[in-house]
FISE-293981 format. One record per residue (C-alpha): residue number from 1; residue in one letter; x, y, z. Coordinates in steps of 0.1 Angstrom, whole numbers, plus 5000, padded with zeros to 4 digits. Layout:
# FISE-293981
+-----+--------+------+-------+------+
! num ! residu ! east ! north !   up !
+-----+--------+------+-------+------+
! NUM !      A !    X !     Y !    Z !
...
+-----+--------+------+-------+------+
***
This chain:
# FISE-293981
+-----+--------+------+-------+------+
! num ! residu ! east ! north !   up !
+-----+--------+------+-------+------+
!   1 !      M ! 0734 !  3234 ! 8421 !
!   2 !      R ! 0750 !  3201 ! 8431 !
!   3 !      K ! 0784 !  3215 ! 8422 !
!   4 !      N ! 0779 !  3245 ! 8445 !
!   5 !      V ! 0768 !  3223 ! 8473 !
!   6 !      L ! 0800 !  3203 ! 8470 !
!   7 !      I ! 0821 !  3234 ! 8470 !
!   8 !      I ! 0804 !  3247 ! 8502 !
!   9 !      I ! 0809 !  3213 ! 8519 !
!  10 !      S ! 0845 !  3213 ! 8509 !
!  11 !      L ! 0850 !  3248 ! 8523 !
!  12 !      I ! 0833 !  3238 ! 8556 !
!  13 !      L ! 0855 !  3207 ! 8559 !
!  14 !      T ! 0886 !  3227 ! 8552 !
!  15 !      G ! 0877 !  3252 ! 8580 !
!  16 !      I ! 0867 !  3226 ! 8606 !
!  17 !      Y ! 0891 !  3198 ! 8600 !
!  18 !      G ! 0922 !  3217 ! 8587 !
!  19 !      C ! 0922 !  3199 ! 8554 !
!  20 !      G ! 0934 !  3228 ! 8533 !
!  21 !      S ! 0965 !  3229 ! 8512 !
!  22 !      A ! 0986 !  3245 ! 8540 !
!  23 !      D ! 0978 !  3217 ! 8564 !
!  24 !      R ! 0989 !  3191 ! 8538 !
!  25 !      K ! 1025 !  3204 ! 8538 !
!  26 !      V ! 1047 !  3176 ! 8552 !
!  27 !      N ! 1077 !  3185 ! 8573 !
!  28 !      L ! 1102 !  3156 ! 8573 !
!  29 !      S ! 1132 !  3177 ! 8583 !
!  30 !      T ! 1154 !  3166 ! 8612 !
!  31 !      P ! 1188 !  3175 ! 8627 !
!  32 !      P ! 1217 !  3159 ! 8609 !
!  33 !      F ! 1219 !  3132 ! 8635 !
!  34 !      I ! 1190 !  3116 ! 8653 !
!  35 !      I ! 1184 !  3088 ! 8679 !
!  36 !      D ! 1151 !  3070 ! 8680 !
!  37 !      S ! 1147 !  3063 ! 8718 !
!  38 !      H ! 1122 !  3034 ! 8715 !
!  39 !      V ! 1124 !  3006 ! 8690 !
!  40 !      H ! 1115 !  2970 ! 8696 !
!  41 !      Y ! 1140 !  2946 ! 8681 !
!  42 !      E ! 1128 !  2917 ! 8660 !
!  43 !      A ! 1152 !  2887 ! 8656 !
!  44 !      T ! 1148 !  2881 ! 8619 !
!  45 !      D ! 1171 !  2887 ! 8589 !
!  46 !      E ! 1144 !  2908 ! 8572 !
!  47 !      W ! 1139 !  2931 ! 8601 !
!  48 !      E ! 1176 !  2936 ! 8607 !
!  49 !      K ! 1182 !  2944 ! 8570 !
!  50 !      S ! 1153 !  2969 ! 8569 !
!  51 !      F ! 1165 !  2986 ! 8601 !
!  52 !      I ! 1200 !  2991 ! 8589 !
!  53 !      E ! 1189 !  3003 ! 8554 !
!  54 !      I ! 1164 !  3029 ! 8567 !
!  55 !      Y ! 1183 !  3041 ! 8598 !
!  56 !      T ! 1215 !  3045 ! 8578 !
!  57 !      R ! 1196 !  3065 ! 8552 !
!  58 !      H ! 1185 !  3089 ! 8579 !
!  59 !      N ! 1219 !  3089 ! 8598 !
!  60 !      A ! 1199 !  3076 ! 8628 !
!  61 !      M ! 1206 !  3054 ! 8658 !
!  62 !      A ! 1181 !  3037 ! 8680 !
!  63 !      C ! 1177 !  3024 ! 8715 !
!  64 !      L ! 1168 !  2988 ! 8705 !
!  65 !      L ! 1147 !  2971 ! 8731 !
!  66 !      V ! 1156 !  2934 ! 8730 !
!  67 !      D ! 1135 !  2906 ! 8745 !
!  68 !      M ! 1151 !  2882 ! 8769 !
!  69 !      E ! 1148 !  2853 ! 8745 !
!  70 !      D ! 1167 !  2872 ! 8719 !
!  71 !      L ! 1195 !  2886 ! 8740 !
!  72 !      D ! 1224 !  2867 ! 8722 !
!  73 !      R ! 1213 !  2876 ! 8687 !
!  74 !      G ! 1204 !  2911 ! 8697 !
!  75 !      I ! 1237 !  2920 ! 8714 !
!  76 !      A ! 1256 !  2904 ! 8684 !
!  77 !      F ! 1236 !  2927 ! 8661 !
!  78 !      A ! 1244 !  2957 ! 8682 !
!  79 !      K ! 1281 !  2949 ! 8683 !
!  80 !      V ! 1282 !  2946 ! 8645 !
!  81 !      H ! 1264 !  2980 ! 8642 !
!  82 !      P ! 1277 !  3002 ! 8670 !
!  83 !      D ! 1270 !  3033 ! 8649 !
!  84 !      R ! 1233 !  3024 ! 8647 !
!  85 !      V ! 1223 !  3005 ! 8678 !
!  86 !      I ! 1222 !  3013 ! 8715 !
!  87 !      P ! 1211 !  2979 ! 8730 !
!  88 !      Y ! 1186 !  2978 ! 8759 !
!  89 !      A ! 1175 !  2945 ! 8776 !
!  90 !      A ! 1138 !  2941 ! 8781 !
!  91 !      I ! 1141 !  2924 ! 8815 !
!  92 !      D ! 1110 !  2912 ! 8834 !
!  93 !      I ! 1109 !  2933 ! 8866 !
!  94 !      D ! 1086 !  2907 ! 8882 !
!  95 !      S ! 1110 !  2878 ! 8875 !
!  96 !      P ! 1124 !  2861 ! 8906 !
!  97 !      S ! 1158 !  2862 ! 8889 !
!  98 !      V ! 1156 !  2899 ! 8880 !
!  99 !      V ! 1188 !  2909 ! 8899 !
! 100 !      E ! 1208 !  2881 ! 8882 !
! 101 !      D ! 1193 !  2891 ! 8849 !
! 102 !      I ! 1205 !  2927 ! 8853 !
! 103 !      Y ! 1240 !  2916 ! 8861 !
! 104 !      K ! 1239 !  2892 ! 8831 !
! 105 !      V ! 1228 !  2918 ! 8805 !
! 106 !      Y ! 1252 !  2943 ! 8819 !
! 107 !      G ! 1280 !  2918 ! 8814 !
! 108 !      M ! 1268 !  2911 ! 8779 !
! 109 !      G ! 1272 !  2948 ! 8769 !
! 110 !      F ! 1236 !  2960 ! 8771 !
! 111 !      R ! 1236 !  2997 ! 8779 !
! 112 !      G ! 1200 !  3002 ! 8792 !
! 113 !      L ! 1170 !  2984 ! 8805 !
! 114 !      G ! 1136 !  2985 ! 8788 !
! 115 !      E ! 1109 !  2985 ! 8778 !
! 116 !      L ! 1099 !  2977 ! 8814 !
! 117 !      F ! 1063 !  2968 ! 8825 !
! 118 !      A ! 1047 !  2967 ! 8859 !
! 119 !      K ! 1021 !  2942 ! 8848 !
! 120 !      G ! 1013 !  2926 ! 8882 !
! 121 !      R ! 0994 !  2942 ! 8911 !
! 122 !      C ! 1023 !  2964 ! 8921 !
! 123 !      D ! 1031 !  3000 ! 8910 !
! 124 !      Y ! 1066 !  3009 ! 8898 !
! 125 !      N ! 1073 !  3026 ! 8932 !
! 126 !      D ! 1064 !  2995 ! 8952 !
! 127 !      P ! 1093 !  2985 ! 8976 !
! 128 !      K ! 1097 !  2952 ! 8958 !
! 129 !      Y ! 1113 !  2970 ! 8929 !
! 130 !      D ! 1137 !  2992 ! 8949 !
! 131 !      T ! 1166 !  2968 ! 8942 !
! 132 !      I ! 1161 !  2972 ! 8905 !
! 133 !      W ! 1162 !  3010 ! 8905 !
! 134 !      A ! 1192 !  3011 ! 8929 !
! 135 !      L ! 1212 !  2986 ! 8908 !
! 136 !      A ! 1204 !  3003 ! 8875 !
! 137 !      E ! 1215 !  3036 ! 8891 !
! 138 !      K ! 1247 !  3020 ! 8904 !
! 139 !      M ! 1255 !  3005 ! 8870 !
! 140 !      A ! 1246 !  3038 ! 8851 !
! 141 !      M ! 1221 !  3019 ! 8830 !
! 142 !      P ! 1192 !  3041 ! 8819 !
! 143 !      V ! 1157 !  3026 ! 8822 !
! 144 !      A ! 1128 !  3029 ! 8798 !
! 145 !      P ! 1095 !  3020 ! 8816 !
! 146 !      H ! 1062 !  3019 ! 8799 !
! 147 !      T ! 1036 !  3044 ! 8811 !
! 148 !      G ! 0998 !  3045 ! 8805 !
! 149 !      I ! 0976 !  3021 ! 8788 !
! 150 !      L ! 0987 !  2987 ! 8775 !
! 151 !      A ! 0974 !  2968 ! 8745 !
! 152 !      D ! 0955 !  2945 ! 8768 !
! 153 !      G ! 0937 !  2975 ! 8783 !
! 154 !      S ! 0955 !  2975 ! 8817 !
! 155 !      M ! 0970 !  3007 ! 8830 !
! 156 !      S ! 0966 !  3015 ! 8867 !
! 157 !      T ! 1000 !  3003 ! 8878 !
! 158 !      M ! 1019 !  3024 ! 8852 !
! 159 !      R ! 1010 !  3060 ! 8861 !
! 160 !      P ! 1038 !  3085 ! 8855 !
! 161 !      S ! 1036 !  3097 ! 8891 !
! 162 !      F ! 1051 !  3064 ! 8903 !
! 163 !      L ! 1082 !  3072 ! 8882 !
! 164 !      A ! 1084 !  3106 ! 8898 !
! 165 !      D ! 1089 !  3089 ! 8931 !
! 166 !      I ! 1116 !  3067 ! 8917 !
! 167 !      A ! 1134 !  3097 ! 8900 !
! 168 !      S ! 1133 !  3116 ! 8933 !
! 169 !      R ! 1148 !  3088 ! 8953 !
! 170 !      H ! 1174 !  3079 ! 8927 !
! 171 !      P ! 1186 !  3113 ! 8913 !
! 172 !      T ! 1214 !  3099 ! 8891 !
! 173 !      L ! 1192 !  3072 ! 8875 !
! 174 !      F ! 1183 !  3084 ! 8840 !
! 175 !      I ! 1147 !  3074 ! 8832 !
! 176 !      H ! 1132 !  3079 ! 8798 !
! 177 !      A ! 1097 !  3066 ! 8800 !
! 178 !      A ! 1074 !  3056 ! 8771 !
! 179 !      H ! 1043 !  3074 ! 8758 !
! 180 !      F ! 1042 !  3105 ! 8780 !
! 181 !      G ! 1019 !  3088 ! 8804 !
! 182 !      N ! 0990 !  3084 ! 8779 !
! 183 !      P ! 0964 !  3094 ! 8790 !
! 184 !      W ! 0979 !  3111 ! 8821 !
! 185 !      Y ! 0997 !  3138 ! 8802 !
! 186 !      E ! 0995 !  3165 ! 8829 !
! 187 !      E ! 1008 !  3141 ! 8855 !
! 188 !      A ! 1037 !  3131 ! 8832 !
! 189 !      A ! 1045 !  3168 ! 8825 !
! 190 !      E ! 1046 !  3178 ! 8861 !
! 191 !      A ! 1066 !  3147 ! 8870 !
! 192 !      T ! 1093 !  3156 ! 8844 !
! 193 !      R ! 1092 !  3193 ! 8852 !
! 194 !      R ! 1102 !  3185 ! 8888 !
! 195 !      N ! 1127 !  3157 ! 8882 !
! 196 !      K ! 1157 !  3166 ! 8861 !
! 197 !      N ! 1165 !  3129 ! 8855 !
! 198 !      L ! 1130 !  3120 ! 8842 !
! 199 !      Y ! 1121 !  3122 ! 8805 !
! 200 !      F ! 1093 !  3109 ! 8783 !
! 201 !      D ! 1089 !  3100 ! 8747 !
! 202 !      L ! 1057 !  3107 ! 8727 !
! 203 !      S ! 1055 !  3074 ! 8708 !
! 204 !      G ! 1023 !  3054 ! 8705 !
! 205 !      S ! 0988 !  3066 ! 8698 !
! 206 !      S ! 0991 !  3101 ! 8713 !
! 207 !      L ! 1003 !  3120 ! 8682 !
! 208 !      I ! 0978 !  3100 ! 8661 !
! 209 !      K ! 0948 !  3109 ! 8682 !
! 210 !      K ! 0960 !  3146 ! 8683 !
! 211 !      E ! 0968 !  3147 ! 8646 !
! 212 !      N ! 0943 !  3175 ! 8640 !
! 213 !      D ! 0952 !  3194 ! 8672 !
! 214 !      P ! 0990 !  3194 ! 8673 !
! 215 !      G ! 0992 !  3224 ! 8695 !
! 216 !      Y ! 0975 !  3204 ! 8723 !
! 217 !      W ! 1008 !  3196 ! 8739 !
! 218 !      E ! 1016 !  3232 ! 8748 !
! 219 !      Q ! 0991 !  3232 ! 8776 !
! 220 !      W ! 1010 !  3205 ! 8794 !
! 221 !      L ! 1045 !  3216 ! 8784 !
! 222 !      W ! 1039 !  3251 ! 8796 !
! 223 !      W ! 1069 !  3263 ! 8816 !
! 224 !      S ! 1096 !  3273 ! 8790 !
! 225 !      D ! 1088 !  3310 ! 8794 !
! 226 !      M ! 1086 !  3307 ! 8832 !
! 227 !      L ! 1122 !  3296 ! 8840 !
! 228 !      G ! 1136 !  3315 ! 8869 !
! 229 !      M ! 1102 !  3324 ! 8884 !
! 230 !      P ! 1088 !  3312 ! 8917 !
! 231 !      H ! 1077 !  3276 ! 8920 !
! 232 !      I ! 1099 !  3266 ! 8890 !
! 233 !      P ! 1128 !  3244 ! 8899 !
! 234 !      K ! 1161 !  3262 ! 8897 !
! 235 !      D ! 1175 !  3234 ! 8875 !
! 236 !      A ! 1144 !  3232 ! 8852 !
! 237 !      V ! 1150 !  3233 ! 8814 !
! 238 !      P ! 1127 !  3244 ! 8786 !
! 239 !      A ! 1097 !  3221 ! 8786 !
! 240 !      W ! 1101 !  3204 ! 8753 !
! 241 !      E ! 1137 !  3194 ! 8762 !
! 242 !      K ! 1121 !  3168 ! 8784 !
! 243 !      I ! 1105 !  3151 ! 8754 !
! 244 !      L ! 1124 !  3125 ! 8733 !
! 245 !      F ! 1118 !  3114 ! 8697 !
! 246 !      A ! 1107 !  3078 ! 8694 !
! 247 !      T ! 1087 !  3056 ! 8671 !
! 248 !      D ! 1077 !  3023 ! 8689 !
! 249 !      E ! 1070 !  3010 ! 8654 !
! 250 !      G ! 1089 !  2991 ! 8627 !
! 251 !      P ! 1117 !  3006 ! 8607 !
! 252 !      S ! 1094 !  3015 ! 8577 !
! 253 !      A ! 1074 !  3038 ! 8600 !
! 254 !      L ! 1104 !  3061 ! 8607 !
! 255 !      E ! 1094 !  3089 ! 8583 !
! 256 !      E ! 1058 !  3088 ! 8593 !
! 257 !      N ! 1068 !  3093 ! 8630 !
! 258 !      I ! 1091 !  3121 ! 8620 !
! 259 !      R ! 1062 !  3138 ! 8603 !
! 260 !      R ! 1039 !  3134 ! 8633 !
! 261 !      F ! 1065 !  3146 ! 8657 !
! 262 !      N ! 1074 !  3176 ! 8636 !
! 263 !      K ! 1038 !  3186 ! 8633 !
! 264 !      A ! 1036 !  3189 ! 8671 !
! 265 !      L ! 1070 !  3207 ! 8673 !
! 266 !      D ! 1059 !  3231 ! 8646 !
! 267 !      A ! 1025 !  3238 ! 8662 !
! 268 !      C ! 1042 !  3245 ! 8696 !
! 269 !      N ! 1070 !  3267 ! 8681 !
! 270 !      V ! 1098 !  3246 ! 8694 !
! 271 !      S ! 1132 !  3260 ! 8687 !
! 272 !      D ! 1159 !  3244 ! 8665 !
! 273 !      E ! 1182 !  3240 ! 8696 !
! 274 !      T ! 1155 !  3222 ! 8716 !
! 275 !      R ! 1145 !  3200 ! 8686 !
! 276 !      A ! 1181 !  3188 ! 8683 !
! 277 !      K ! 1179 !  3177 ! 8719 !
! 278 !      C ! 1146 !  3160 ! 8714 !
! 279 !      Y ! 1158 !  3142 ! 8683 !
! 280 !      G ! 1189 !  3128 ! 8698 !
! 281 !      L ! 1214 !  3150 ! 8716 !
! 282 !      T ! 1199 !  3143 ! 8750 !
! 283 !      I ! 1202 !  3105 ! 8746 !
! 284 !      A ! 1236 !  3109 ! 8730 !
! 285 !      K ! 1249 !  3127 ! 8761 !
! 286 !      V ! 1235 !  3101 ! 8785 !
! 287 !      H ! 1253 !  3073 ! 8766 !
! 288 !      G ! 1285 !  3093 ! 8759 !
! 289 !      I ! 1279 !  3092 ! 8722 !
! 290 !      K ! 1296 !  3119 ! 8701 !
! 291 !      P ! 1273 !  3129 ! 8672 !
! 292 !      P ! 1291 !  3126 ! 8639 !
! 293 !      E ! 1304 !  3158 ! 8624 !
+-----+--------+------+-------+------+
***
């Protein structure tokens, strides 16, 4: 009797929670060349060694986000490993020396700015930040702002709609924002649909909390089959092309993030052509990187 009860419970859990054998299949496949668009650099020998070993194994590059106190070591690491590292400087957009900081990191060889945070009382589209976006656009330096909730619980100044305003005013500034606006997914999706220079990654807690509902993203990324129809921008691209692969975790978590990302791509029937763009071709094009043959 007890055995029968356990079998019934197991069947119920399989049906409700998707715990069957089919759901346990792990997809770790990627295009031949990938770029992780969001990795925080750590200035230690151990971290650098781990990064190079793991990302070389996967023929991967990464946008490495380097804190201001680690600029010298970070750019040196990037220059030694140009086939693995795209260096970004994590400037403080509220610093009184932010303009000088942008010129400094540009001169050092940094190729982008991020991760950026509007941690004060001002939104990203506040006029006080206009000089930052204009200068980044002029220097052709992509920016990677944070969107959504922070670890300290704050979030109100980092809504994706603020980035839509910036993207609209600075149409040649490439913006690849973090975390798809978590929890403002619909806002992020509509912002990126309408602005060809605005992209988002899906790093952070989003794919974790939707582990058992990977098709969830299709409701926000809805317009792929609507291209050319009324109310769809003439320059719009398939929805998933506006999403970038990213980990926002240490090097050892690369495969786990590939698994999570693929689970969402599979559930939403994303084509191989679009996957290749998500996984690196979009960022490669922005930075003038020719994928290896």
